[in-house]
N, C-alpha and C positions, 0 to 999 in steps of 0.2 A: 465807578472805579474799575469794576471787573470788566465792563464793556470797553474801557480804554486799554485794558491789558490784552484783549483778544487780538487786535491787529498786530500788536507787538509779538505775541506768541506765534501768529501765523507767519509773520516775516521771519522770525527766528527759525521756525520749522522749515520754511522755504530755503533759508540760507543754509541750514544743515543739510537739506535735501540736495541743494545745488553743489555742496562741497563733496558729497558722496559720489562714488563711481556710478551708481544707478542714476542719480539725478543728472550727472554730466552726460551719460549716454543718452538719456531721454531728451534733455534740452538740446544737445548738439545735433542729434539725428532729427528731431522735430524742426529745429531751425533750418537744417539743411533741406528737409522735405518742403517746408513752406517756401523757402527762397527759390528752390528749384521749380516747384509747381507754379509759383507766381511768375517767375521769369519765362517759363515755357508758355504759360497762358498769354502773357503779354506779347511775346514774339509771335505766337500763333494768331492773336487778335490783330496785331499790326499787319501781319501778312495778309490776313483775311480782308482787312479794310483796304489794303492796297490792291488786292486782287479784285474786290468788288468795284473799287473805283476804276480800275483798268477796264473792267467789263462795261461799266456805264459809259466810260469814255469811248470805248470802241463801238458800243451800241449807238451812242449819240453821233459819232463820226459817220457810221454807216447810214444812219437815218438822214443825217444832214446832207451827205454826198448824194444819196439817191434822190432826195427831194430837190437838190440843186440841179441834178441832171434832168429830172422830170419837169421842173418848173421853168425851163428855158422858153418853151413855146408860150406858156401862159404869161410870163413876164413880157416876152417880146410882143405878144398881142394884147397885153394888159387885160387878160381874161381872168377876172376875179373868181368866177365860178370854178374854172379849172383849178386855179390855185387853192380854192377852199376845199375842193374834193381831195387834192393831194394832201393838204394839211390835215384833213380828217383821218386819212389813212395813217399818218404819222402819229397823231394823237391817240389812236387806238392802241398803240404799243404801250406796254407796261413801263411805268416810271416816266413817261413823257409828260411834262408839265405844260409846256407852251411851244408854239411855232410862230415865227415871224418871218414874212417875206418882204424885202425892201427892193426898190428899183435902184437904178445906178446912182441916183442922187441921194439915196438913203431914205427916201420917203416910203412910208409903209404902204405896201400893196395889200397885205393881209396879216392880221395878228389874231391868233386864237389860243386859248388856254383851257386846261381842264377846270372843272367847276370848283375843285377844292384848292386851286392855285390861282393866284392873281398875276396878271401879266406885268412884268417889271417895266419900268420906263425905257423907251427905245433909246433915249439918249445915253442911259447907262449901259445899254447893250452895244451901242456903236463905239463908245469911247472905251478905251482901256483904263478901267477904273483902277485906282491905286490899290484898292483892297483885293482886287482879283488875283488869283493864284494860277499861273499858266500850268495846265496839265500836260502840254506838249503840242508840238506841231506835227501835222500830218500833211501828206502831199495834197496840195491844192486848198488847204484850209487850216484851221487851228481849233484847239479845244482848251477851254479854260474852266477853272472851278470858280463859279460866280456865287457870291454871297450877297443876298438881298439884305441891306442893313435895316430896312424898315420892317420887314416881315420875318427876319431871322431865318431865312430859308437858304439852302445851298442847292446849287444846280451845276451839273456839268453842261456848260454852254458850248455847243459846237457851231461854228460859223463856216460856211462854204460859199464861195462866189458862184453866181450863175453866169456861165460863159456861152457865147454864140460864135459861129464861124464867120470870118470876114473874107469874101471872095475877091480874087484878083486874077487877071489874064497873064499867062506866061508867054513871053517872047514878043509882045506887041511892040516893044521898043526897037526891035531889029527887023520888023516887017513881016513876021510870021503870023499866021492866022491865030486868033485867040482860042485857048483851050481851057476847059474848066479844070481846077485843081481840087483834089480831095480835101476833105476836112482835116484829115490828119496832117496834111502838108501845109494847110493854110494857117493864118494867124487867128487866135481866139480872142474875143472881146468880151469884157465883163459888162453885163447888162443889169445886174442886180445881185442880191445876196440873200441867203436864207439863214435863220437862226433856229436851232432846235435846243431846247432846255430839258434835260432829264433831272428830275428831282432825286436828291439823295435821301429823301425821307424813308423810302422802303429799305434802302441799303442800311440806313442808320437803325431802323427797327430790327433788321436781321442781325446787325452787329450787336445791338443790345441783348437780343435773345441769345446770341452766341456768347456774349459776356456772362449772362446768367448761367448758361449751360457750362461754360468754362469755370466759373466760380464754384458752381455746385460740384463739378467734377474735381476741381482742385481741393475743395473741402473733403470730399469723399476720399481722394487720394491721401490727403494729409491725415485724416482720421485713421484710415487703414494703415498708413505708414507709422503713425504713433502707436496704434495697437500692436502692430508687428514689432515695433521697437520695444514696447513694454514686454512683449513675450520674449523677444531676443534678450532683453536685459535680465528677465527672470531666468532664462536658460543660462546666460553667461554670468551675470552679476550675482545671481542667487547662490550658486556654488562658491563663487569668490567671497560673498558675504559670509557663508558658512565657514569658509577657510579662514577669513579674518577673525570671526568669533572664536573658532577653534584655536587660532594662534594666540588670541588674547587670553583664553583659558589656560593654554600651556604656559604663557608668560606669567600667569598667576600661580603656576605650580600644579594645575589640574591636568594630569597626563592620562586621565581615563576617557578623554574625548576621542571619538573616531568619526570620520566622515562616511556617510552611507550614500554614495552616489553610484548609480548604475550606468552612467554615461560611458561610452566607449571612445570618446574623443580625447583631445589633449587635457581637458578639465578632469575627465575620469582618471587619466594617467597621473595627473597632478594629485588628485585625491588619494590614489593608491600609494604614490610616493610619500605623501603627507602621513598616511596611516602607518606606513613602514617606519618612517622617521619617528612617529609618536611611540610606536611599539619599542623601537630601539632605545628611545629616550626613557621610556618606562622601565625597560630592562636595565638600562644603565643606572637609573635612579635606584632601582631595587638593589642592584649590585653595590652601588655606592652606599645606600643605607645599611645593607648587610655588612659591607666592609667597615663603615663607621661604627656599627654596633659591635663588630668584632674588635675594632680598635679600642672602642670605649671599654669593652670587657677586658681586653688585654691591658689597657691603661689602668683600669681598676685593679686587675689582678697584680700587675707590676707594682702599682702603688701600694696595694696591700702587702705584697711581698717585701717591698722596700720598707714599709712601716714595720712589718714583722722582723725584717733583717735589722732595722734600726733598733727595735726593741730587743732583738737578740744580742746586738752589739752592746746595747746598754746593759743587758743581763750578763753578757760576758765580762764587761768592764766591772760590773758589780761582783761577779764571781772572782775576778782578778783581785779586787779589793778585799773580798772575803778571804781569798787564798792568802793574801799578805797578812790579813788580820789573824787567820787561823795559824799561820806560821809563827807570828809573834806570840799569840796566846799559847801555842804548843810549847814554844821555848820557855815561856814563863811557868807553864805547868810542869814541864819536865824537870826543872830545877827542884821544886819542892817534892815532886814524886821520887826523884833520886834520893833525897834525904829520907823520905818515908820508907822506901824500900831498903835503903842502906841500914838505917837504924833498926828496922824490924829484923833484918838478917843478923845484925850484931846482937840484938837482944835474944833472938832465938838460939844463938850460940851459947848463951849463959844458962846456968842451972836455975830454971824458973819453975814455979808451980804450974800444974797442968792447966788450970783455968787461965792463967796469964798466957801460957803458950798458945792455947786455942784462940785467945783474942789476938795475939800477934800474928797467928796464921791467917785470921780473917783480914787483919790490916794488910798483910803482904798480898793476899789474893785480890783484895779490892784495889790496892794500888797497882797490881799487875793488870787488872782489868782496865783501870784508867789509862795505864800506859798503852795498852793495845788500842783503845779508842782514839787516843791522841795520835798514835802512829797511823791508824787508818785514815784519820782526818788529814794528816800531812800527805799521805799518798794520794788521796782523792783531790787535794787542792793544789798539788804541784803542777808546774807548767813547763817541765823540761821536755825535750824532744823524745819521741817514742824510742825506747830501747828494749829490745827483746832479750829475754833470759828464760831459763827454765822456770815455769810457773805451775803450781798445783792449783787447778781450778776449784777443787773443793775448798782450799784455803781462801781463795778469793771470794767464793760465795759466803763462807762463814764470816769474813770481814765485813761484807755488805750487810749481812743479817745482824751483826753486832751493832753496826751503825744505826740500823733501823729498828733495833729492839724496842726502844721506848715508844716510837710511833706505832709499832705493831700492837703494843700493849694498850695504848690509848684508843686505837681504832678497832680493838677487839679482833685482831687478825691472828690466826694460828698458822704456824709454819710446820709443814710436814717434810722431813728430809728423807730422801731415798738416794743417798750418795754412795757410789761404789768405792770400796776400799782399794788401796794400792793402785790408785789411778795414776797413770804415767804423767810426767810433766810435759807441757807444751812450750815451744819457744814463742813467747808472747810478751807484750807490755802489760804488766799487772795492773797499772793504773788505768789503762784504756779498757781492759776487760772489766775492771771494777766499775768503770763508768757505764759500760753496757749493761751489766747485771743490775746496777743501781737503777738505771732508767727503766728497765723492763719490770723489775720488782715494784718500783714506785708506781708505774702505770697500773699494774695489777692491783696494788693497794687502793689506788684511786677508783678503779672500776668497781670495787666492792663496797665503796662508801655509800651509806644511805640505804642499804638493802635490809637492814634490821637484824638479820641473823648473823652469827659470827662468820667471818670470812676465813677461807682456807687457801693458802698458797703452797703448792707442792713443788719441791725441787728434786730433780732426778739427774744423775750423771751416769753415763755408761761409756765403756770403751769397747769398740768393735772394729776390727779390720783397719787399724791405723787411724781411726777417727774417734774423738771424744765428743759425745752428744750430751748437751745440757738442755733440759726442758724445764720451763717455768709455767705452771698451770695455775689459773685463778678460777674462782667461782663467781665471776662477774656476769654481766648481761650478754657478753659475746659481741662479735663484730659482724656487721651486715656483710653478706657475700659481695655486694658491689664495692665495698670499701676494703675488702680483704687484700686485694692486689694493689691498693694505693697507699696503704698505711706507711710504707717506707719512702714515699715521695716527699721531697722537701716541701715544707709549709702546709702539708696536708694534716689535718687534725679532726677528730670527731668530738673533741671537747668543746665546751662552751667558750665564748669569747672571753679572753682574759685568763683562761686556765691552761692554755698551751700554745706553743708557737709552731708546732708541727715540724720541729727540727730534731727532736730527741731520737726517734726511731731511724731517721735518715742518717744521723751521725752514727748510730749503732750499726746500721747496714754498712757504712763506709769503713768502720773499724774492723768488722768481721771480714769484709772483702780484703782489707789490707793484710789480715792474718791468713789469707787464702782459704777462708772458711765459707760457710753458708748460713744464712739466717732466714727463717720463714715463720709464718703464723698459721695456726689451725683453729677454727672457731665454729661453734654452732650457737645460733641465737637462743638466749635463755639458759645455756649450759656452760658458759665460760669460754675462755680462750687459752691456747697453749702456744708459747713462743719457743721455737727449737733452734739451737745453735750447733753447728758442726765445726770442729776445729781439728785440722790434721796434726798428727804427731810425727815428727821427723827426727829420729834419734841421731842421724848423721850431722845435723846442724850443730855448729859450735857456738859457744857462748861468746858474746861480743866483748873483747878486751876492754878494760877500763870502766866497766859499768859500775856506777856508784849507787844506783837506786836499790835500796834494800828490799828484798822480797818480803811479802806479807807473811808473817808467821802465825801459826795457830796458837791459841791460848795454851799455855803450859803451866804445870804445877811447879812448886818450889822443889829444887833438887835436894835429895837427901845427902847428908855429909857435905854441906855447902862449903865449909872451909877446910881444905886439905892442910896437911902439915906444911909449915913454911919451908922454902927452899934453902939450900945451903948458902946461896949468894945473898948478900945484903948490900945496900948501897945508900947513897945520898939522893934523895928524891925531892924535887921542887914541885909543889902543887900550886897552880895559878888559877884562881877562880874568884869572881866577885860574890858568889853565893857562899856565905859562911857555913851553911849547913852541909854543903857538898865538901867544902874544905875540911870540916871537922870529921865527917864520916870517912873520907879518904885518909886523913891523918891517923884516925883510930885503927882502921883496918891495916894500913901499911906498917904502923908501929908494932902491931901484933906479929908481923913477919920479921921484925928486927931491923927495919929500915930507919934511917935518920931522915926526918921530914922537916922541910922548910916551906913556908907558905908566902904567897904574894896575892894581893887583891886585884892587880892589873898588870898589864904587860910591861909598863915602864918600871915598876918596882921589881918585877921578875928579871928584866934585863940588867938592872943594876946589881942584883944578887949574883946572876950568872957571870957577870964580868969580874966580880970580886972573889968568888969562891967556886970550886969545882962541884959538879953534880953528875950523877950517873944517868938519871932519867928525869925528864920534864913532863908532867901531866898538866896540860893547859886547855882552858876553855877558849872557844873561838871568838865569842862575842863578849867583850868587856869594855867598860868605860875607860877613857884615856887612850891606852894602846891595846888594840885587839890582838888575839892570838895570831892572826894572819900577819900583822905588822911585826910581831915578835919573831915569827918564823923567818921573815925576810931579813931582819936585822941579824939574827943568829947565823943565817946562811952567809952573810957578809963577814961575820967575825970568826966563827968556828964551824966548819962544815961537818966535823965529827959529831958534835952535839946535836946537829939538825937531825941526824939519823936516829936519835934516841928520844924523840918527842912523841908523846901520845896526846892526841887532841880529844876533847870531849865537847859535844854540841847537842843542843836540843832542837836544831833547825837544819836538818839535812834536806828539807824541801826547797830551800833557797837555791837558786841556780848559781849564785855567787859562791855559796858554800861548797856545792858539789864541784864546781870548776876548780876551786882552790885545793880541795882534798885530792882531786885527780892530778892536779899539777904537782903537788908536794910529794905524793906517794907515801905519806905518813899514815900509820894506823890511827883509827879513831874509834871512840866509844860514843854511841848515841844514848843520850839521857832519856829516861832513867836507866842506868846500866846495872849489871849484876856484879857484885863485889868480887865474886870468884873469878870472873873474867878479868877484872882489873888486876888481881893478884897474879893470874897466870900470864897476862901480857907483860907485866913488870918483870916477872921471873924470866920470861923468854928473852927480853931485851938485855937483862943483866947477864944471862948465861952466854949471850953472843957478843958481849962487849969486847972480849979479848980477841975474837976472830972477826971474819967478815960477817956483816949483818945479813942473816937469812931473810927470805921473803916473810914479811910480817903479815899476819892476818888482820882483817878488818873486823873489829868487834861490833856486833849489831845489837839492837835493843833486845834485852832479855838474855844476852849472852850467846846468841847464835852467831856463827862465823860465815863470812862470805868467802868460801874457799876458791871461788872462781876468779877472784880479783887478784891481779898481779900488781905488786907495788913497784 
């Protein structure tokens, strides 16, 4: 079975070889050499045969003519000896096979031949045999190629007639004496003929030797030609084959292939061009791979940034929901806190035992603490546009520390304050600065987690040359020098995955830049970090009119002499609130000042009472079931514009944008829950004292009784 496959494999390899450029070159040039050599050999051989035949023909013609001339006397005298002598001379010539001399009747006078040749029949010599091939006619005779069918011999047969001179007298017919005429002028008479046959055996032998020589020479030429062709193919097709293999490798993506050809001809130039192309392709692929890698990195970075931005958006949305939740919770907390503070203040006015008074003092101070915490939460959670006003940075820092107090206690973090007294205010947005301080302090707290020993955060404030500097120092591990210049870049974070978005410090940087300040970090590895902020102080800047955002106030103690003597004016006051505790405390306080009090649990009931009887002052909550304080205000504005100017609003939700917009639009004074009862009494007395004249600018009463004196109603 294997033996049967061998020819098939050979044929397959030959077919593959013939399809290749090398095989085509070798086969084509070899065929051309063989064809050309054989054609040239055949032409040369034919010409040689013709030339040799002509030589024999000419030789036979010459021998036969000479013999015919010499045999005239022997034939005329019928002298056989003379004829034999002449025939022997002819037979001595090379290639002469036989000689025949005939008389005029065609009878043989002499026939002689060489020993190795047989004399052909005379009848075949005399007759023009059909098989004879005429070689040509010559003057006085003829030459034929004679083939002896019996002995398979070939002869060049030359026949010449033997002529003699016939004498006649000139002028005898006209009576002149007879005169002999020369042979040239007389008539010649045929008295016989001679045949000379030259054998082609010697010529054929020479031709065969020539054929062998030509065949050998042709084989040598073909072999040399094929060898040279193979060498030429190796010179030409070899580099081309290398080029093809290199091209295939390049097509497979292997660009490390280079052609090493030292040839200076066109193939060498082609190899150089190919190598240059390969190097350019390699460089292009490297550039493309580098570009793809950069693009992949950028795509990964952008994808990560998008994911982080999406997470940040989700976080912002959560914070928005948390802000709304905080706003609602603060409103719900402010109502009971208002009752707690109000009743504690009322009870403290009474004559009570010292132990009870000390307990009431604690209740009031703790309620005041809760009020400040809720207030700070509202400021931190609000989403209004940045509004700059005079801000005490020490107060902002204290508000942040108060919000983080519980977490500091849990994480064993101690706060060291080095705050400069009488620090001038800066024009800033207090909620944005609170966000900056909250972020930096929170980062410091996280940096010290897990270190075992108690952590220390040091806060310093200084005022120098028109700049307030705030520094926040922690005892954490510090920041690496290579990261120190990148910590304010968006999405850059040194925290673990899931613990930071890398946006906090970048937002802080933007806020400080917006306040025309500067923020930077200083750190040593293993020795903690310090974040420094510089904010300029510009006394010439004015307060933005209509600002409703309450500044953050520092914790304060209960005022001594809380309830001054009631004013001379008294009036009818309508208290509108759905919280019974707030209604009760307001009724008790205002009745102590001699006022007549009516109450309503919603705006609809209040509107009915206002339409049925006169009132000097209306104290109304903003958020109530049924008809809100805002709707009540709009209805009263349509009915009695004079009463609209004597409305005092109370609210526990100043963080709401809708609430702030309404209060700004109405221009009415408001009290933020939980409020100080002394401020309620003073505001009521101010309105009552101005009811007979034009209403003066009314102050906005802020949490804890502080006044926003910069707000213009």
